[in-house]
N, C-alpha and C positions, 0 to 999 in steps of 0.2 A: 295533795302533792305539795311537798315543800320546796322552796326556792333552792337552786344549786348553791353549793357552798363556794364562796369566792376564792379562797386559798387553793382549793383544788382545781378550780377552773384556771386560775393564773398559772399554777405550776404545770399543768397539762399543756396549756397553750405555749408557755415559754419553752418547754422541752421539745414539743413537736416542731415548733419553728426552727429551733437550733439544729435538731437532728434529722428532720425529715423535709420540712418545707423549704428551707433555704437552699439545700443542695439541688432539689428538683427545680425550683423557681429559677436558680441560676442557669440551669441547663435550658429552660424555656427561653431565656433571654438570647441564647445563641441561635435560636431559629428565626430566620429573617421573614417572619409571617406578616408581610405587608398586606394591608387591607386591600380589597378587590379594586377599589378606586385607583390605587397606586401600582397595582400589578395586573395588567390586563390578561396576562397568561397565568393567573393564580391557580387555576385547576391543573394545568399542565406542570407548572413548577412544584406543586404539592406542599408548599410551605405551611399553608393554612391547615391542611390535613395532618401534617406532621406535628403542629402544635397541639391540635385536638387529640392526636394519638398519644403524644407525651403526657398530657395531664390525665387522659383516661387511664393510661398505664399506672400512674402514681395512685389515682383514686381507687383503683381496683385492689391495691395492695393495703388499703386502709381498714380500720376496724368499724365499719358501719353495717350493723346487723341488717340483713335483707336487702341491702342496696342493689339496684339494677343500673347498669350503664349502657347508654345507647348513643351512638353516633348517628344523628339525624341528618339526612340528605335528601333534599328535593331537586330534581333535575334542573341544572342551570344555576343553582343557588350554592352559596358557600356553606360548608357544614356547620353543625351546632353539636355540642355535647350535652347530653341530658343525663343527670344523676338523680335517681329517684330513690328517696330513703323513707321507708314506712314509718308511721307514728309509733311512738312508744305507748305501751299499754295505758289506757285511760285518756288519751289525747286523740283518739281516732275521730272525734266529732268536731274538731276545731278548724276543719278545712285544710287547704294546701298553703304552704308557705313557699313562695317562689323567691330564690335567691339568684341574682343576676350579675353576670360579669361578662367580659369579652376577652378573646385571645388574639385578635388581629391587632396590627401595629401600624403607627405612623411610619413615614419614610425615615431613613436613617439621618439624612441632612449632614452637611459637613460642619467643621468647627469644634468637634469634641476635644476636651482637654488632653493634654499629654498623658498617656497611660489608660485612657478611657476610649471607648468605641461603642457604637450601637449594639453590636452583637457580642460584645465581650463583658461578661458579668465580673464586676469588681466590688468587693466589699471593703469599705473604709469606715471603721467605727460602726455607727448605726445606719449607715447608707449602703444600699444595694444599687450600683450604677448599671445602666443598660437599658435599651429601647423596650418598652412594655412592661417593665417591672412594676412600675407604679401605675401605669395607664395601659391595661388593667389586669396584667397577668397575675398579680397576687390574689385577685378576688376569689377565683376558684378554690385556691389553697386555704384562704381565710374561712370561706364558708364551710369547707370539709372539715377543717380543724376545729371549728366552733361546734360542729355536731358531734365530733369525737369527744371534745371537753364536756359536752352536756352528758354524754354516756358515762364517761369516766367520773363524773361528780354525782351520778345518780339522779340526774334530772330528767326532764321530759321535753318532748318536742312533738309537734304535729307533723303530718306527712310533709316532708321537705323536698323540694325539687330544685337542684341547681341547674340553671340554664346558662351555658357559656356560648355566645354567638361569635361569628367570625367577620362581621360586616359593620360593626359599630363606628369605626373610624371613617367609614364611607357614607354614614348616615342611616345605617341600619335598613338597607333597601329590602332585605330578605326577611326581616323580622315579622312583619305583618303576615306573611305567608307561613312561617313557622308557628306563630301563635294560632292561626286558623287550623293549621295541620295537627297541632298538639292539643286543641281545645279540649277534646274529650277526655285526654289522658291527664290533663292539668286538673280538671274538675273546678271546684269553687275556690278561687284564690282568696284567702282571708288576710294574707300579710305579704307584702312585697319588700324584700331587702335588696337595695341596690348599692353596690360597693364602688361605683364609678364616679366618685365625687370627692370631696375634701373640704378644707377651710382655711382659715387665715393664720393659724399657727399649729403647733404639735403639742399643746398643753392641755387640750380639752376636747370633748366630742363636738364635732360640728355636724349640723344637720342641714341638708339642702331641703328648703321648704317651697321653693318656687323656681320655675325655669322659664325664660322668655321664649317667646315664639319667634317666628322668622317669615319675612316676606322679601322677596328679591326679584329683580327684574333687569334686563339689559335694554336700556333705552338709547335709540339712535335718532338724532335729528339730522335731516338731509335737507339741504338748501340748494344744491346745485346737481345737475346731471353729471358734471365733470368739474374738477377744480380749476380755478382761474388765477391769473396773475393778480395779486392782492392790490397792487397799485391801480390796476384797471377796474376792479370789481368792488373794492371796499367803498363803503358809503352808498353804494347802490344796493348790494346784496348783504343781508345781515350775517354775522358770523354764526355758524351753527353752534358754536360754544356759547355765545351770548344768548341765543334762543334757549338753549338748554339750561343755562343758568337761570334764566327767567322761570323756567318750568320747575326747577328745584326749589325756588323761592316759594312756590305754592305749597310745597311739602314741608319744608323746614326754614325756621327762622335762622338766617345765616349769622346773626348777631349772638344769639344765645344757644342755638342748637335745638331749641324746642320744636317738636313736630306739630304742625298746625292742623292736621286732619283729625277730626273728632273720632273717627273710626279706629284710630291708633292709639287713643288714650283711654284710660280707665281710672276709676277712683281707687286709690290704694286702700286695702283692707286695714282696719284698725290693729288687728293682731300682727300683721306683717310690719307695719310701721313701728309698733312697740318692739318687735324683735330686732329691727335695724337699729333703733335707738340703744337697746342693750348691748348689741354687737359692737357698736361704735364706742360704747363706754368701756368695754374690756380690751379692745384692740385699737386704741387711738392711732391715727396716722396710717393705718394698714393701706387704705385705698390711695391715699396721697403719695405713698411711696412704693406702690406695688409695680410700677412700670418704669423702664429706663428712659425717663424724659431727658432731652437735650439740655445742656447746661443753660440756665435762665428761663426754662420752660416751667409753666405751672398748670395744675389741673384746671378744669373748667369751674371748680368751686373750692373754697377753702374750708367748707363745711363737710365733715365726714359723712354726716347722715345723708345730706343731699347727694354726695357722690355714690353712696350705696343705693339709694333710690334710683338714681339715674341708671345705675348698672343692673337693676333687677326689676323695676316696676314702671320705668318710663320708656317710651319708644325713642330709638336713636337711628340716625341715618349714617352710614359709612359708604363712601365711593371706594369700591374694592378693585376696580379695574378700569381701563380706558383703551379705546381704539381710534384710529383715524389720525393719529399724531405721529409724525416722524421724529426720530431722535433729534435733540437740539442742534447737534453737529450737522444734520442733514437737512435742516429745515430752511427751505428757501422762501421767497416772498410770494406765498401761495395763500389764497383764500380757499380753505379745504372744503370739499363738497359735504362732508358730514363729520359728526362727532358722536361716538358711542361711549356711554358710561355704564358700569355694572353697579347697580344700587343694592345694598344690603341693608334691610331695615329690621332691627330687632324690636320686638313687640312686647308689651306687658303680658304677663302669664295668662290673664283672663281675657284677653282681647281675641276677638273673631278674626283669625288670620285670613280667612277668605274675604270677608268684608274689608279688612284692611288693604289686601291686595287690589281689590276692586276699586277702592277709593284712590289709591296710588295710580292706578291705571287711568282713571278718569281725569285726575288732576294733570296727568302728563299728556293727554290726547285731546282735551277739550279746549276750544278757542285757542289754538296754538298761534303765538304771535307770527304775524306776516304769512300765515298759511303754510308754514314749513311742514314737511312730512315727517311724522313721528312713527317709528317702528319699535315694537315691544318684542322681546324674545327672552329666552332663559327664564321664563316665569316659573316661580315656585313659591309655595307657602307652607308653614307648619305651625300648629297650635303650640302654646306653652302649656304649663302645668303649675297648679297651685295645690299643695298638700291638704288633705282634709285634717280636721282638728284631730288631735291624738286622743285615743280612747283612754279610759281611766287606767287600764293595765299598762298601756305603753308609756303614758306620762309618768307612772310610778317607776317603771324600769329605767327610764331615762334619768330621773333623780338618783336612782340607785347607782347606776354605772358612773354618773358624774361624781358621786362621792367616793365609791370604792375602787373604781378603776382608774379615774383620771384626777381625782382631787381638785377638781374645778367644775364650776357650773357649765353645763352645756350651752352653746350658742348656735344660732342658725345663720345661713346665708342664702340669698336668692341669687342664682347664678345667671349671668348674662347669656351664657351659651345654652345648648340644648342637649337632652338626652332623649332621642326619639322614643325610646323603650317606655319612659314614664307615662307620656301622653297616651300611648297605645294601651298600656295596662290600666290606667285610670279610667279610660273609656270602656274597657272590656270588663273591669271589675270594680264598679262604682262604690261598693261597700267595703273594699279592702283598706287596711291600714298601710302606711308607707314608712319605711326607715331608709332614707337616702343619705348615705354618708360615704366615708372612705379616707384613705390615708394620704391623699395629695395635700400638699401645702402650697404656699405661694411661690416657693422657690424650688418645687420639684421638677421643674423644667420639662414637663409633658409636652410632646411635640417638637421640642427643640433640642439642641445638643446638651449632653450631660444629664439626661433624665435619671432621676434617682428615687428609690423608695425609702421612706423612713421606717426602719425595721421596728422601732419602739412603738411608733404610731400604728403600724400595721399589726402588731401583736395586741394592742389595746383595742383596736377595731374588732379583732377577732374575738376578744373577751366580750365586747359589747354585743356582738352577734349571738354568742352563747347564751348570755343572760336574757336577751330579747326573745330567742327561740323558746327558752324555758317559761319566760313570763307569759308569752303568748299561749302556750299550751295549758297553763293554768287559768288564763282568763282574767 
């Protein structure tokens, strides 16, 4: 089997994106398919089902020999779309390629620019504006188009299954159920392609090679059965906030932000350190300028490598919520009975999230100052993910697309967020190879107003998937 011819792939992808993908993707933007966490009545409202039906209808009209399409539904779970494309002759023994995306969306939120709106598709140059275009509605279209391009160029691919879920923005609560439900149908997955990611610019292929894990807890420190006049009680009864501040000092160094607990720290692998250094060299200043800091504010370090490592391989603590405080305008002279903080800890990709959460719980509840009562709620943890080393065929095709598709060397990022699907698949298919990439860039505005998809990058990602499918089939 010869590699697919680059010109043919590029021309097919460009033509299909212009004439077929963009019109249908624009209509998908119009569907307010809020993820289940943001729409308690999602089943009755039917928007998730509409999004699945819309994409299913489009795929049904494509030129994919032997393809079968199923809307998979489990009682009480949001639907998923499964597109099963048989292997081309000679590639039947290469296992299953699982291509992943999602069709659910974040809430619309306010503040969209004039002429734009969450459910209003607008094309301006190489940008398609609208909620869900970049995160992650384009993924199913890109995967389908890549398969069409392989066929048009006379290439090969193993059996390929496109799985589009509708709960990713809610943390993929139904995905484990579906993976178990579909296990026999999926067979042995040898390659996972996830298009729900991105990188630091639109000039090269960006691979996500690690994802941080998560541990979170709501901690309440209670010092009184009822609040008291602060003039009478202060100096006798300690502030619940002060006690909580002491407990947090057991977890985090307030001066540096370093996490003190050994269970939350890992040794950074040498290959990931090398990748971070290479990324910092090609995209200097990316991390220092990525966020809208207030005037005069600076990041925690001036060293770009350190910032990237902080964001991908070091644990961090964020206080994401609080209770027990009145608004300042309504605050009287009261020593409050309790303080509650929501703690979100991002964990290194290879940290044991259960052990990390246990260590945090012990730090918060052992030998509490003054014998104050500590209550824990909202407890949750999730493991991270670290990609396996690339097989020779994957390493070779990455170099090929870097040269022929992007004209620049590929680089990697370790994301501070999580994609629950990746950890689940890595555990279920430990011998699989992974290609985690996407069209999102640092200014794509996913989750916030003016979300937009870079159409040029989306086309290049589609070409990348086509070449990867062909290379995987050849081995």
